LUMTORKE-420645 format. One record per residue: x negated, z negated, y of N, C-alpha, C in turn. Coordinates in steps of 0.05 Angstrom, whole numbers, plus 5000, padded with zeros to 4 digits. Example, Ala and Ser with C-alpha at 12.3 -4.5 7.8 and 13.67 -1.06 7.14 Angstrom:
- 4736 | 4844 | 4886 | 4754 | 4844 | 4910 | 4736 | 4844 | 4934
- 4743 | 4858 | 4955 | 4727 | 4857 | 4979 | 4742 | 4843 | 5001
REM end
This chain:
- 8650 | 6603 | 4677 | 8657 | 6603 | 4706 | 8670 | 6629 | 4713
- 8663 | 6651 | 4701 | 8676 | 6677 | 4707 | 8705 | 6676 | 4700
- 8712 | 6662 | 4678 | 8740 | 6660 | 4670 | 8755 | 6641 | 4689
- 8742 | 6625 | 4705 | 8755 | 6609 | 4725 | 8757 | 6623 | 4752
- 8737 | 6639 | 4758 | 8738 | 6654 | 4783 | 8761 | 6674 | 4785
- 8766 | 6688 | 4763 | 8787 | 6709 | 4764 | 8814 | 6697 | 4770
- 8824 | 6677 | 4754 | 8851 | 6667 | 4761 | 8852 | 6654 | 4789
- 8830 | 6642 | 4798 | 8829 | 6630 | 4824 | 8832 | 6652 | 4846
- 8818 | 6674 | 4842 | 8819 | 6696 | 4861 | 8848 | 6708 | 4862
- 8862 | 6708 | 4839 | 8889 | 6719 | 4839 | 8910 | 6698 | 4844
- 8902 | 6673 | 4849 | 8921 | 6651 | 4853 | 8941 | 6650 | 4830
- 8930 | 6652 | 4806 | 8946 | 6654 | 4782 | 8963 | 6629 | 4777
- 8987 | 6632 | 4768 | 9005 | 6609 | 4763 | 9003 | 6599 | 4734
- 8988 | 6613 | 4717 | 8985 | 6605 | 4689 | 8972 | 6577 | 4688
- 8980 | 6563 | 4667 | 8967 | 6537 | 4662 | 8938 | 6541 | 4653
- 8920 | 6526 | 4665 | 8891 | 6528 | 4659 | 8881 | 6500 | 4653
- 8867 | 6497 | 4630 | 8853 | 6473 | 4623 | 8823 | 6478 | 4625
- 8809 | 6462 | 4640 | 8779 | 6464 | 4640 | 8768 | 6439 | 4627
- 8754 | 6443 | 4605 | 8743 | 6421 | 4590 | 8712 | 6424 | 4591
- 8699 | 6403 | 4601 | 8670 | 6405 | 4604 | 8657 | 6379 | 4594
- 8635 | 6382 | 4579 | 8620 | 6359 | 4569 | 8592 | 6360 | 4580
- 8582 | 6337 | 4589 | 8555 | 6335 | 4599 | 8545 | 6306 | 4594
- 8519 | 6303 | 4595 | 8508 | 6276 | 4591 | 8515 | 6257 | 4613
- 8515 | 6267 | 4638 | 8521 | 6250 | 4661 | 8527 | 6268 | 4685
- 8536 | 6257 | 4708 | 8543 | 6273 | 4730 | 8520 | 6290 | 4741
- 8496 | 6280 | 4738 | 8473 | 6296 | 4747 | 8468 | 6321 | 4731
- 8478 | 6322 | 4707 | 8475 | 6346 | 4690 | 8502 | 6361 | 4687
- 8520 | 6355 | 4705 | 8547 | 6369 | 4704 | 8544 | 6395 | 4720
- 8540 | 6417 | 4705 | 8535 | 6443 | 4717 | 8560 | 6453 | 4733
- 8555 | 6464 | 4756 | 8575 | 6477 | 4773 | 8599 | 6458 | 4779
- 8594 | 6433 | 4781 | 8616 | 6413 | 4784 | 8632 | 6418 | 4809
- 8619 | 6422 | 4832 | 8633 | 6425 | 4858 | 8646 | 6453 | 4859
- 8633 | 6473 | 4850 | 8644 | 6500 | 4849 | 8669 | 6500 | 4832
- 8668 | 6488 | 4809 | 8691 | 6487 | 4791 | 8714 | 6472 | 4803
- 8708 | 6449 | 4817 | 8729 | 6433 | 4830 | 8743 | 6450 | 4851
- 8728 | 6465 | 4867 | 8741 | 6481 | 4888 | 8758 | 6504 | 4876
- 8749 | 6516 | 4854 | 8765 | 6537 | 4842 | 8791 | 6526 | 4830
- 8789 | 6503 | 4817 | 8812 | 6490 | 4805 | 8833 | 6483 | 4826
- 8823 | 6475 | 4850 | 8841 | 6467 | 4871 | 8858 | 6491 | 4881
- 8850 | 6515 | 4875 | 8865 | 6539 | 4883 | 8885 | 6548 | 4862
- 8886 | 6533 | 4840 | 8904 | 6540 | 4818 | 8926 | 6519 | 4816
- 8952 | 6526 | 4819 | 8973 | 6506 | 4820 | 8978 | 6492 | 4794
- 8970 | 6504 | 4772 | 8976 | 6492 | 4746 | 8950 | 6488 | 4730
- 8930 | 6477 | 4743 | 8904 | 6473 | 4730 | 8898 | 6443 | 4728
- 8883 | 6436 | 4707 | 8874 | 6409 | 4704 | 8846 | 6409 | 4691
- 8830 | 6388 | 4697 | 8803 | 6386 | 4687 | 8800 | 6361 | 4670
- 8784 | 6364 | 4649 | 8778 | 6342 | 4631 | 8748 | 6341 | 4628
- 8735 | 6320 | 4637 | 8706 | 6318 | 4637 | 8698 | 6296 | 4618
- 8678 | 6302 | 4601 | 8668 | 6282 | 4582 | 8639 | 6277 | 4588
- 8632 | 6252 | 4595 | 8604 | 6244 | 4599 | 8596 | 6228 | 4575
- 8575 | 6237 | 4562 | 8567 | 6225 | 4536 | 8548 | 6202 | 4539
- 8535 | 6198 | 4563 | 8518 | 6175 | 4567 | 8535 | 6151 | 4573
- 8532 | 6129 | 4558 | 8550 | 6106 | 4562 | 8544 | 6090 | 4588
- 8563 | 6075 | 4596 | 8560 | 6056 | 4618 | 8553 | 6069 | 4644
- 8567 | 6091 | 4651 | 8562 | 6104 | 4677 | 8583 | 6093 | 4696
- 8577 | 6071 | 4709 | 8596 | 6058 | 4726 | 8604 | 6076 | 4750
- 8586 | 6093 | 4759 | 8591 | 6109 | 4782 | 8609 | 6133 | 4776
- 8611 | 6140 | 4750 | 8626 | 6163 | 4742 | 8654 | 6155 | 4732
- 8672 | 6151 | 4750 | 8699 | 6143 | 4744 | 8718 | 6161 | 4759
- 8742 | 6165 | 4748 | 8761 | 6181 | 4763 | 8780 | 6195 | 4744
- 8801 | 6208 | 4755 | 8821 | 6221 | 4738 | 8808 | 6243 | 4722
- 8815 | 6245 | 4696 | 8805 | 6266 | 4679 | 8778 | 6261 | 4668
- 8765 | 6239 | 4675 | 8738 | 6233 | 4665 | 8739 | 6214 | 4641
- 8726 | 6222 | 4620 | 8725 | 6206 | 4596 | 8696 | 6200 | 4589
- 8690 | 6175 | 4581 | 8663 | 6168 | 4573 | 8662 | 6169 | 4542
- 8649 | 6189 | 4532 | 8648 | 6193 | 4504 | 8645 | 6223 | 4497
- 8646 | 6229 | 4472 | 8643 | 6257 | 4463 | 8669 | 6271 | 4459
- 8669 | 6297 | 4459 | 8692 | 6313 | 4453 | 8696 | 6312 | 4422
- 8720 | 6304 | 4414 | 8726 | 6300 | 4385 | 8751 | 6316 | 4378
- 8756 | 6318 | 4352 | 8781 | 6330 | 4343 | 8805 | 6317 | 4356
- 8805 | 6290 | 4357 | 8827 | 6275 | 4368 | 8830 | 6280 | 4398
- 8808 | 6280 | 4412 | 8810 | 6285 | 4441 | 8820 | 6313 | 4448
- 8812 | 6332 | 4432 | 8823 | 6360 | 4435 | 8853 | 6360 | 4430
- 8861 | 6347 | 4409 | 8890 | 6347 | 4402 | 8906 | 6334 | 4424
- 8895 | 6312 | 4436 | 8910 | 6298 | 4456 | 8913 | 6313 | 4482
- 8897 | 6335 | 4486 | 8900 | 6351 | 4510 | 8927 | 6365 | 4512
- 8939 | 6369 | 4488 | 8966 | 6382 | 4488 | 8965 | 6412 | 4495
- 8943 | 6425 | 4488 | 8941 | 6454 | 4493 | 8960 | 6469 | 4476
- 8977 | 6487 | 4487 | 8996 | 6502 | 4471 | 8983 | 6519 | 4450
- 8997 | 6522 | 4427 | 8986 | 6537 | 4404 | 8980 | 6566 | 4411
- 8994 | 6577 | 4431 | 8990 | 6606 | 4438 | 8970 | 6609 | 4460
- 8956 | 6588 | 4468 | 8936 | 6590 | 4489 | 8911 | 6606 | 4480
- 8897 | 6617 | 4499 | 8871 | 6629 | 4493 | 8849 | 6610 | 4502
- 8829 | 6606 | 4485 | 8807 | 6588 | 4492 | 8782 | 6605 | 4495
- 8766 | 6598 | 4515 | 8741 | 6612 | 4521 | 8719 | 6591 | 4520
- 8701 | 6593 | 4501 | 8680 | 6573 | 4496 | 8653 | 6584 | 4503
- 8637 | 6569 | 4517 | 8609 | 6576 | 4522 | 8592 | 6550 | 4519
- 8579 | 6549 | 4496 | 8565 | 6524 | 4488 | 8542 | 6532 | 4470
- 8524 | 6513 | 4464 | 8506 | 6517 | 4441 | 8522 | 6522 | 4416
- 8510 | 6536 | 4397 | 8525 | 6546 | 4373 | 8538 | 6523 | 4358
- 8523 | 6501 | 4353 | 8535 | 6480 | 4337 | 8558 | 6466 | 4350
- 8555 | 6460 | 4376 | 8577 | 6447 | 4390 | 8601 | 6466 | 4392
- 8596 | 6491 | 4397 | 8618 | 6511 | 4399 | 8633 | 6513 | 4373
- 8619 | 6513 | 4351 | 8632 | 6514 | 4325 | 8650 | 6490 | 4320
- 8640 | 6466 | 4328 | 8657 | 6442 | 4325 | 8682 | 6443 | 4342
- 8679 | 6452 | 4367 | 8702 | 6454 | 4385 | 8722 | 6475 | 4376
- 8712 | 6497 | 4366 | 8730 | 6518 | 4356 | 8745 | 6507 | 4332
- 8732 | 6492 | 4314 | 8746 | 6481 | 4291 | 8767 | 6460 | 4301
- 8760 | 6445 | 4321 | 8779 | 6425 | 4332 | 8804 | 6439 | 4344
- 8799 | 6461 | 4358 | 8822 | 6476 | 4370 | 8840 | 6487 | 4348
- 8828 | 6497 | 4326 | 8845 | 6507 | 4305 | 8861 | 6485 | 4292
- 8849 | 6461 | 4289 | 8863 | 6438 | 4278 | 8886 | 6430 | 4297
- 8882 | 6435 | 4323 | 8903 | 6429 | 4342 | 8925 | 6450 | 4343
- 8922 | 6472 | 4328 | 8943 | 6492 | 4326 | 8937 | 6519 | 4337
- 8914 | 6523 | 4350 | 8907 | 6549 | 4361 | 8898 | 6568 | 4339
- 8905 | 6593 | 4342 | 8897 | 6614 | 4324 | 8867 | 6621 | 4328
- 8853 | 6626 | 4307 | 8825 | 6634 | 4310 | 8822 | 6659 | 4326
- 8841 | 6677 | 4325 | 8840 | 6702 | 4340 | 8842 | 6697 | 4370
- 8852 | 6673 | 4379 | 8854 | 6667 | 4407 | 8831 | 6650 | 4417
- 8810 | 6647 | 4401 | 8787 | 6631 | 4409 | 8764 | 6650 | 4413
- 8754 | 6652 | 4437 | 8733 | 6671 | 4445 | 8708 | 6656 | 4452
- 8685 | 6665 | 4443 | 8661 | 6650 | 4445 | 8638 | 6665 | 4457
- 8620 | 6650 | 4471 | 8595 | 6661 | 4481 | 8574 | 6640 | 4477
- 8553 | 6646 | 4463 | 8533 | 6626 | 4456 | 8515 | 6620 | 4481
- 8512 | 6594 | 4486 | 8494 | 6585 | 4507 | 8470 | 6572 | 4494
- 8447 | 6585 | 4496 | 8423 | 6575 | 4482 | 8418 | 6591 | 4457
- 8397 | 6584 | 4443 | 8389 | 6598 | 4419 | 8408 | 6592 | 4396
- 8412 | 6612 | 4379 | 8429 | 6609 | 4356 | 8411 | 6605 | 4331
- 8418 | 6585 | 4315 | 8403 | 6581 | 4291 | 8405 | 6605 | 4272
- 8385 | 6608 | 4255 | 8386 | 6630 | 4235 | 8410 | 6626 | 4217
- 8424 | 6648 | 4211 | 8448 | 6646 | 4195 | 8447 | 6667 | 4173
- 8461 | 6661 | 4152 | 8467 | 6681 | 4132 | 8494 | 6694 | 4140
- 8493 | 6718 | 4151 | 8518 | 6729 | 4163 | 8542 | 6728 | 4144
- 8564 | 6721 | 4156 | 8589 | 6720 | 4141 | 8594 | 6694 | 4126
- 8573 | 6681 | 4117 | 8576 | 6657 | 4100 | 8571 | 6632 | 4116
- 8587 | 6612 | 4110 | 8584 | 6586 | 4124 | 8592 | 6565 | 4104
- 8591 | 6539 | 4112 | 8597 | 6517 | 4094 | 8627 | 6514 | 4090
- 8635 | 6496 | 4073 | 8664 | 6491 | 4067 | 8679 | 6485 | 4093
- 8704 | 6494 | 4094 | 8720 | 6488 | 4117 | 8736 | 6463 | 4113
- 8753 | 6455 | 4133 | 8768 | 6430 | 4132 | 8791 | 6431 | 4112
- 8799 | 6456 | 4104 | 8822 | 6458 | 4085 | 8814 | 6475 | 4061
- 8828 | 6471 | 4039 | 8823 | 6487 | 4015 | 8834 | 6515 | 4018
- 8820 | 6536 | 4010 | 8831 | 6563 | 4013 | 8858 | 6566 | 3999
- 8875 | 6581 | 4011 | 8903 | 6584 | 4000 | 8913 | 6612 | 4009
- 8935 | 6620 | 3997 | 8948 | 6645 | 4005 | 8959 | 6641 | 4033
- 8960 | 6663 | 4049 | 8970 | 6660 | 4077 | 8999 | 6652 | 4078
- 9007 | 6638 | 4099 | 9035 | 6630 | 4101 | 9053 | 6654 | 4105
- 9079 | 6650 | 4099 | 9098 | 6671 | 4103 | 9101 | 6689 | 4079
- 9118 | 6710 | 4082 | 9124 | 6728 | 4060 | 9098 | 6743 | 4051
- 9097 | 6749 | 4025 | 9075 | 6764 | 4014 | 9074 | 6792 | 4026
- 9050 | 6802 | 4032 | 9048 | 6829 | 4043 | 9053 | 6850 | 4021
- 9052 | 6875 | 4029 | 9057 | 6897 | 4010 | 9034 | 6917 | 4008
- 9012 | 6910 | 4022 | 8989 | 6928 | 4023 | 8970 | 6924 | 3999
- 8946 | 6934 | 4001 | 8926 | 6931 | 3980 | 8919 | 6901 | 3975
- 8910 | 6896 | 3951 | 8901 | 6869 | 3945 | 8874 | 6864 | 3959
- 8872 | 6840 | 3972 | 8847 | 6831 | 3983 | 8839 | 6806 | 3967
- 8816 | 6808 | 3954 | 8806 | 6786 | 3937 | 8781 | 6774 | 3949
- 8781 | 6748 | 3952 | 8758 | 6733 | 3962 | 8743 | 6721 | 3939
- 8721 | 6733 | 3932 | 8707 | 6727 | 3907 | 8698 | 6698 | 3905
- 8684 | 6688 | 3925 | 8674 | 6661 | 3924 | 8696 | 6640 | 3924
- 8718 | 6647 | 3937 | 8741 | 6628 | 3940 | 8760 | 6629 | 3916
- 8758 | 6650 | 3900 | 8776 | 6653 | 3877 | 8805 | 6657 | 3886
- 8809 | 6673 | 3907 | 8835 | 6677 | 3918 | 8841 | 6706 | 3922
- 8865 | 6715 | 3915 | 8873 | 6743 | 3919 | 8901 | 6743 | 3931
- 8905 | 6761 | 3951 | 8931 | 6763 | 3964 | 8934 | 6792 | 3974
- 8959 | 6801 | 3977 | 8963 | 6828 | 3987 | 8960 | 6829 | 4018
- 8950 | 6851 | 4027 | 8947 | 6855 | 4056 | 8974 | 6858 | 4069
- 8976 | 6847 | 4093 | 9001 | 6849 | 4109 | 8994 | 6860 | 4136
- 9011 | 6877 | 4146 | 9006 | 6889 | 4173 | 9009 | 6869 | 4196
- 9018 | 6844 | 4190 | 9019 | 6824 | 4211 | 8991 | 6816 | 4220
- 8971 | 6822 | 4204 | 8943 | 6816 | 4212 | 8930 | 6841 | 4223
- 8916 | 6838 | 4244 | 8902 | 6861 | 4257 | 8876 | 6867 | 4244
- 8863 | 6847 | 4231 | 8837 | 6851 | 4218 | 8835 | 6834 | 4193
- 8815 | 6841 | 4177 | 8809 | 6825 | 4153 | 8800 | 6796 | 4161
- 8788 | 6793 | 4184 | 8780 | 6767 | 4193 | 8804 | 6749 | 4198
- 8825 | 6761 | 4210 | 8850 | 6745 | 4215 | 8862 | 6736 | 4189
- 8862 | 6754 | 4169 | 8873 | 6746 | 4143 | 8856 | 6723 | 4131
- 8829 | 6726 | 4133 | 8811 | 6706 | 4122 | 8817 | 6679 | 4135
- 8821 | 6678 | 4161 | 8827 | 6653 | 4175 | 8854 | 6642 | 4167
- 8874 | 6660 | 4163 | 8900 | 6651 | 4154 | 8899 | 6638 | 4127
- 8879 | 6645 | 4111 | 8876 | 6633 | 4084 | 8857 | 6609 | 4085
- 8848 | 6601 | 4108 | 8829 | 6579 | 4111 | 8804 | 6583 | 4095
- 8795 | 6608 | 4094 | 8770 | 6614 | 4080 | 8747 | 6614 | 4101
- 8727 | 6596 | 4098 | 8707 | 6594 | 4118 | 8689 | 6619 | 4119
- 8685 | 6628 | 4143 | 8667 | 6651 | 4148 | 8656 | 6650 | 4176
- 8633 | 6662 | 4180 | 8621 | 6663 | 4207 | 8632 | 6686 | 4223
- 8635 | 6682 | 4249 | 8642 | 6703 | 4267 | 8634 | 6695 | 4295
- 8633 | 6714 | 4313 | 8627 | 6707 | 4341 | 8643 | 6725 | 4360
- 8636 | 6752 | 4360 | 8648 | 6769 | 4381 | 8676 | 6779 | 4375
- 8682 | 6783 | 4349 | 8707 | 6794 | 4339 | 8712 | 6823 | 4348
- 8692 | 6837 | 4357 | 8695 | 6865 | 4365 | 8674 | 6883 | 4354
- 8660 | 6875 | 4333 | 8640 | 6893 | 4320 | 8614 | 6896 | 4335
- 8607 | 6876 | 4352 | 8583 | 6878 | 4368 | 8560 | 6862 | 4355
- 8566 | 6837 | 4348 | 8544 | 6818 | 4340 | 8536 | 6819 | 4311
- 8554 | 6828 | 4293 | 8550 | 6830 | 4264 | 8547 | 6802 | 4251
- 8556 | 6781 | 4264 | 8554 | 6755 | 4252 | 8572 | 6753 | 4228
- 8594 | 6768 | 4227 | 8613 | 6766 | 4205 | 8606 | 6784 | 4182
- 8583 | 6798 | 4183 | 8576 | 6817 | 4162 | 8581 | 6806 | 4134
- 8595 | 6821 | 4118 | 8603 | 6813 | 4091 | 8601 | 6837 | 4072
- 8589 | 6833 | 4049 | 8590 | 6856 | 4029 | 8617 | 6859 | 4017
- 8630 | 6883 | 4019 | 8654 | 6888 | 4004 | 8645 | 6896 | 3976
- 8651 | 6881 | 3956 | 8640 | 6885 | 3929 | 8654 | 6909 | 3915
- 8677 | 6917 | 3925 | 8690 | 6941 | 3914 | 8703 | 6957 | 3937
- 8702 | 6983 | 3934 | 8717 | 7001 | 3951 | 8710 | 6999 | 3981
- 8729 | 7006 | 3998 | 8721 | 7010 | 4026 | 8741 | 6997 | 4045
- 8732 | 6995 | 4071 | 8750 | 6986 | 4092 | 8750 | 7007 | 4114
- 8770 | 7005 | 4131 | 8773 | 7024 | 4154 | 8770 | 7008 | 4180
- 8755 | 7019 | 4198 | 8751 | 7005 | 4224 | 8772 | 7012 | 4244
- 8786 | 6992 | 4254 | 8806 | 6996 | 4275 | 8793 | 6997 | 4302
- 8770 | 6984 | 4305 | 8753 | 6985 | 4329 | 8726 | 6993 | 4319
- 8715 | 7015 | 4329 | 8689 | 7024 | 4320 | 8667 | 7005 | 4328
- 8651 | 6995 | 4309 | 8630 | 6976 | 4316 | 8610 | 6989 | 4335
- 8597 | 6972 | 4350 | 8576 | 6981 | 4368 | 8554 | 6995 | 4352
- 8547 | 6984 | 4329 | 8529 | 6996 | 4310 | 8541 | 6993 | 4283
- 8539 | 7014 | 4267 | 8551 | 7013 | 4240 | 8536 | 6993 | 4223
- 8550 | 6978 | 4206 | 8537 | 6959 | 4189 | 8520 | 6974 | 4168
- 8501 | 6960 | 4156 | 8484 | 6972 | 4135 | 8501 | 6981 | 4112
- 8490 | 6999 | 4096 | 8504 | 7009 | 4072 | 8511 | 6985 | 4054
- 8535 | 6984 | 4044 | 8543 | 6963 | 4026 | 8553 | 6938 | 4041
- 8556 | 6940 | 4067 | 8566 | 6917 | 4083 | 8590 | 6925 | 4100
- 8606 | 6905 | 4108 | 8629 | 6911 | 4125 | 8631 | 6889 | 4146
- 8646 | 6895 | 4167 | 8651 | 6876 | 4189 | 8681 | 6868 | 4189
- 8688 | 6846 | 4177 | 8717 | 6838 | 4175 | 8730 | 6835 | 4202
- 8714 | 6830 | 4224 | 8727 | 6825 | 4250 | 8741 | 6849 | 4262
- 8735 | 6873 | 4252 | 8747 | 6897 | 4264 | 8754 | 6918 | 4243
- 8761 | 6908 | 4219 | 8768 | 6927 | 4197 | 8792 | 6917 | 4182
- 8804 | 6937 | 4167 | 8827 | 6931 | 4150 | 8821 | 6945 | 4123
- 8834 | 6936 | 4102 | 8829 | 6949 | 4075 | 8845 | 6975 | 4073
- 8832 | 6995 | 4061 | 8846 | 7020 | 4055 | 8855 | 7021 | 4025
- 8841 | 7006 | 4008 | 8848 | 7003 | 3980 | 8843 | 6974 | 3973
- 8849 | 6966 | 3948 | 8842 | 6939 | 3939 | 8813 | 6934 | 3945
- 8807 | 6911 | 3956 | 8780 | 6905 | 3964 | 8772 | 6877 | 3955
- 8747 | 6874 | 3947 | 8736 | 6848 | 3938 | 8714 | 6840 | 3958
- 8718 | 6818 | 3971 | 8699 | 6809 | 3991 | 8682 | 6785 | 3981
- 8657 | 6784 | 3989 | 8639 | 6763 | 3980 | 8643 | 6739 | 3998
- 8667 | 6728 | 3998 | 8674 | 6704 | 4014 | 8689 | 6684 | 3997
REM end
């Protein structure tokens, strides 16, 4: 809601998509407030998903009866350079983030805030992703070698990436992350060799023998446990 209040206050002309999922209209949080804010934005649209079937009373433009899926996200036509702001339970948020990336958005443009408790995680590590790990697209970089041990992939660092996490995502190597600014430590990963340099100083330094890919770059050849 904060991300909706600001452009409404500024009468922003940027395109805004609001996507909300709820079981039914009775559980649609901030529905009227969001409607009023969207009405103040000339290029805004809302897409509402009610997951309880057969809601005859819940009909209207932008309302879909069903769940948010990869296909429904793709059909929204969100531009690849858009920024997405997600606030959901961890599992749902992870699914939507993956769907947005399949629709063409960069992982670095997807910002998240967990709503509800987060399940226990092994920081940095997650299950297999939708694509097989590969070298990043475009010309080979000229920097140090970055090797992903678990994925069996090695590539040279390129300055087109701002962080090791961005390179990891460009290679479709699955890894956990949340804040992307060195606050939450969800991306914590052991660098098995040598060191990294922090471009943004973490809120708290990681433990000895660990690194935060979300805000670091390699200074020498580095081997990551990913």
